[in-house]
VEXNUMI-622969 format. One line per 8 residues: number of its first residue (from 1); their letters; for each residue x, y, z of C-alpha. Coordinates in steps of 0.5 Angstrom, whole numbers. Example, Ala and Ser with C-alpha at 12.3 -4.5 7.8 and 13.67 -1.06 7.14 Angstrom:
1 = as = 25/-9/16 | 27/-2/14 .
END
This chain:
1 = mpvferyl = 2/35/8 | -2/34/14 | 4/33/20 | 1/27/22 | 3/24/15 | 9/28/14 | 12/25/20 | 9/18/20 .
9 = tlwvglci = 16/15/20 | 17/17/27 | 10/15/29 | 12/9/26 | 19/8/29 | 16/10/36 | 10/4/35 | 16/-1/34 .
17 = vagialgh = 19/1/41 | 12/1/44 | 10/-5/42 | 17/-9/43 | 17/-6/50 | 9/-8/51 | 10/-14/48 | 16/-16/53 .
25 = ffapafqv = 13/-13/60 | 5/-15/58 | 6/-22/55 | 0/-25/58 | -5/-19/55 | -2/-20/48 | -3/-27/49 | -10/-26/50 .
33 = iaaaevak = -11/-21/44 | -8/-27/40 | -13/-32/42 | -19/-27/40 | -20/-31/34 | -26/-33/30 | -25/-37/24 | -18/-36/24 .
41 = vnlpvagl = -20/-28/24 | -17/-24/29 | -23/-20/32 | -19/-14/35 | -14/-13/29 | -20/-14/24 | -23/-8/27 | -17/-4/28 .
49 = iwlmivpm = -17/-5/21 | -24/-4/18 | -22/3/22 | -16/4/18 | -19/3/12 | -26/5/11 | -24/13/12 | -19/12/6 .
57 = lmkvdfra = -24/9/1 | -29/14/3 | -25/19/-1 | -25/15/-7 | -31/18/-12 | -32/12/-17 | -36/17/-21 | -29/19/-23 .
65 = lgavgrhw = -29/12/-28 | -33/16/-33 | -26/21/-34 | -22/15/-35 | -21/16/-43 | -20/23/-42 | -12/21/-40 | -11/15/-44 .
73 = rgigvtll = -4/15/-44 | -2/16/-38 | -8/11/-35 | -5/6/-40 | 2/6/-37 | -1/6/-30 | -5/0/-31 | 1/-4/-34 .
81 = vnwaikpf = 6/-2/-28 | 1/-3/-23 | -2/-9/-24 | 3/-13/-30 | 10/-11/-28 | 10/-9/-20 | 7/-15/-17 | 11/-20/-21 .
89 = smaalgal = 18/-15/-20 | 17/-15/-13 | 17/-23/-13 | 23/-23/-16 | 26/-18/-12 | 24/-22/-6 | 26/-29/-9 | 33/-26/-11 .
97 = figwlfrp = 35/-21/-5 | 31/-25/1 | 31/-32/-2 | 39/-32/-4 | 43/-25/-3 | 41/-25/4 | 39/-31/6 | 44/-33/11 .
105 = wlpageid = 42/-27/16 | 35/-29/16 | 32/-34/20 | 31/-40/16 | 24/-41/18 | 21/-35/16 | 25/-34/9 | 18/-36/5 .
113 = syiaglii = 14/-32/9 | 18/-25/8 | 17/-27/0 | 10/-28/2 | 10/-21/5 | 13/-17/0 | 9/-20/-5 | 2/-18/-2 .
121 = laaapcta = 5/-11/-1 | 7/-10/-8 | 0/-13/-11 | -5/-7/-9 | -3/0/-11 | -4/6/-6 | -11/9/-5 | -10/15/0 .
129 = mvfvwsnl = -3/18/0 | -2/18/-7 | -7/24/-7 | -2/27/-3 | 3/26/-7 | 0/28/-13 | -1/35/-10 | 6/35/-9 .
137 = trgepnft = 8/35/-16 | 3/39/-19 | -1/33/-21 | -8/34/-25 | -13/32/-20 | -18/29/-25 | -13/24/-28 | -11/22/-20 .
145 = lsqvalnd = -18/21/-18 | -20/17/-24 | -14/13/-24 | -15/11/-16 | -22/9/-18 | -20/5/-23 | -15/2/-19 | -19/0/-13 .
153 = timvvafa = -24/-3/-18 | -20/-8/-21 | -16/-9/-14 | -23/-12/-12 | -23/-17/-18 | -15/-18/-19 | -12/-18/-12 | -13/-25/-10 .
161 = pivglllg = -11/-28/-17 | -5/-24/-17 | -3/-26/-10 | -5/-33/-11 | -1/-34/-17 | 5/-31/-15 | 6/-35/-8 | 4/-41/-12 .
169 = lsaitvpw = 10/-39/-17 | 14/-38/-11 | 12/-45/-8 | 8/-42/-2 | 2/-45/0 | -4/-41/2 | -11/-43/2 | -15/-40/-3 .
177 = qtlllsvg = -22/-40/2 | -17/-36/6 | -14/-31/1 | -22/-30/-2 | -24/-29/6 | -19/-24/7 | -20/-20/0 | -28/-20/2 .
185 = lyivvpvv = -26/-18/9 | -21/-12/7 | -23/-10/1 | -30/-11/-1 | -34/-10/5 | -30/-4/6 | -31/-1/0 | -38/-3/0 .
193 = iaqalrga = -39/0/7 | -35/7/6 | -39/8/-1 | -46/8/3 | -43/12/9 | -40/17/3 | -47/17/-1 | -51/18/6 .
201 = llarggea = -46/25/7 | -46/27/0 | -54/27/1 | -55/30/7 | -50/36/6 | -46/35/-1 | -39/36/-1 | -38/40/5 .
209 = slsaalar = -41/35/9 | -36/30/7 | -30/34/8 | -32/36/15 | -33/28/16 | -27/26/13 | -23/31/17 | -26/29/23 .
217 = iqplslsa = -25/22/22 | -18/21/19 | -15/22/26 | -19/15/28 | -16/12/22 | -8/13/23 | -10/12/30 | -12/5/28 .
225 = llatlvll = -6/5/24 | -1/5/29 | -5/2/34 | -5/-5/29 | 3/-3/28 | 4/-3/36 | 0/-10/36 | 4/-13/31 .
233 = fgfqgeqi = 11/-11/34 | 9/-13/41 | 8/-20/38 | 14/-19/33 | 19/-17/39 | 23/-22/41 | 24/-24/34 | 26/-17/32 .
241 = lkqplvia = 31/-16/37 | 34/-23/36 | 35/-21/29 | 35/-13/28 | 38/-14/21 | 31/-16/19 | 28/-9/18 | 34/-7/14 .
249 = ilavpili = 34/-13/10 | 27/-13/8 | 27/-6/6 | 32/-7/1 | 28/-10/-5 | 22/-5/-2 | 26/1/-4 | 29/-2/-11 .
257 = qvylnsgl = 22/-4/-13 | 20/3/-11 | 25/7/-16 | 24/2/-21 | 17/2/-22 | 16/10/-21 | 22/11/-26 | 19/6/-31 .
265 = ayllnraa = 12/9/-31 | 15/16/-31 | 19/14/-37 | 14/10/-41 | 9/17/-40 | 15/21/-43 | 15/16/-49 | 8/17/-50 .
273 = geahcvag = 8/24/-50 | 4/25/-43 | 4/31/-39 | 8/33/-34 | 2/34/-29 | -1/26/-31 | 6/23/-31 | 8/25/-24 .
281 = psaligas = 2/22/-21 | 2/16/-25 | 10/15/-23 | 8/15/-16 | 2/11/-17 | 5/6/-20 | 11/5/-14 | 6/6/-8 .
289 = nffelava = 2/1/-4 | -4/0/0 | 0/-2/6 | -6/-2/10 | -9/-8/6 | -3/-11/5 | -2/-11/13 | -9/-13/13 .
297 = aaislfgl = -8/-19/8 | -1/-21/12 | -5/-22/18 | -10/-26/15 | -6/-31/12 | 0/-32/16 | -1/-29/23 | 0/-24/28 .
305 = tsgaalat = 7/-27/29 | 8/-28/22 | 14/-26/18 | 10/-23/12 | 6/-18/17 | 13/-16/19 | 15/-15/11 | 8/-11/10 .
313 = vvgvliev = 10/-7/16 | 17/-5/14 | 13/-2/8 | 10/3/12 | 15/5/16 | 19/7/9 | 13/10/5 | 14/17/7 .
321 = pvmlsvva = 21/19/6 | 22/14/-1 | 16/17/-3 | 17/25/-2 | 24/22/-6 | 20/20/-11 | 16/27/-11 | 23/31/-11 .
329 = ivnaskgw = 26/27/-17 | 20/28/-21 | 19/36/-19 | 27/37/-21 | 27/33/-27 | 20/37/-30 | 24/41/-35 | 28/35/-38 .
337 = yergaavr = 21/31/-38 | 18/37/-43 | 24/38/-47 | 21/30/-50 | 20/30/-57 | 14/26/-56 | 12/31/-50 | 13/37/-55 .
345 = rvagn = 9/33/-61 | 2/31/-57 | 3/38/-53 | 3/42/-61 | -3/38/-63 .
END
């Protein structure tokens, strides 16, 4: 794993400190940034988010959709967990932990916003980092590529309905036009731009040209992510200092959701007889979150200073260590997995 991604938690921690300090000492500058809006879209943040998302979507090869049927068991399990279980389980965990168990320790006015942020976080599977996790589990690269391409295709049409449904069930009101605008700005437009750039690079110099371009712009994408986090914590700083337990509390349902859904995907693949090299990536894709999109959507729907934005940032904070722990579990359990009756039966055919 590249050094920057490996220590993402450290960089996020530094962004928390820097953001809180800058927000305290340079409050007028942050007020100017917050006011730079058009149709409720913050322009500086929108620019940063495009820089963050477009390079990641350039890695996605939608031609891989043609290979979806090759690993139909793993594809089916991952789709079930990603789209039919994970968003709904997170909504339930958010209601349980944020809306009930930890409610006395949280600011009353932000409870619904925190739950909304958790729902948004879980509503779309990861696009970029799953290639790293798949490699660490010696996963089947063609499965990972085709699954990501399929998930991104579904995300264009399913993200808004799922978020709208779950927010409605949680009695959280969000204007549909705002939700659809965020999907257009942060999913549809970046996908179109990314695929146009990808096609141009491939036409000019093939895979070598694309790989070289991705290597050059990847630091820009990560820098945009960190700059966005500095802005978020600059606006959230006073609230965090008043409620230091908020981040730890928000991490609880996120952690449970990751282990619950990765474990479920792993066990379902074993029961279906799928190979371990597919089950590992399936479990990791099933548990991961497209946190860059979640941050963008939360800001668009609820604002920079909202509890929803803070909840999505907690997902960024714990992403690397928790996913590395899932990688370790998947690798350590390979022998047990391959002793499964269904796995042996399918492998023998």
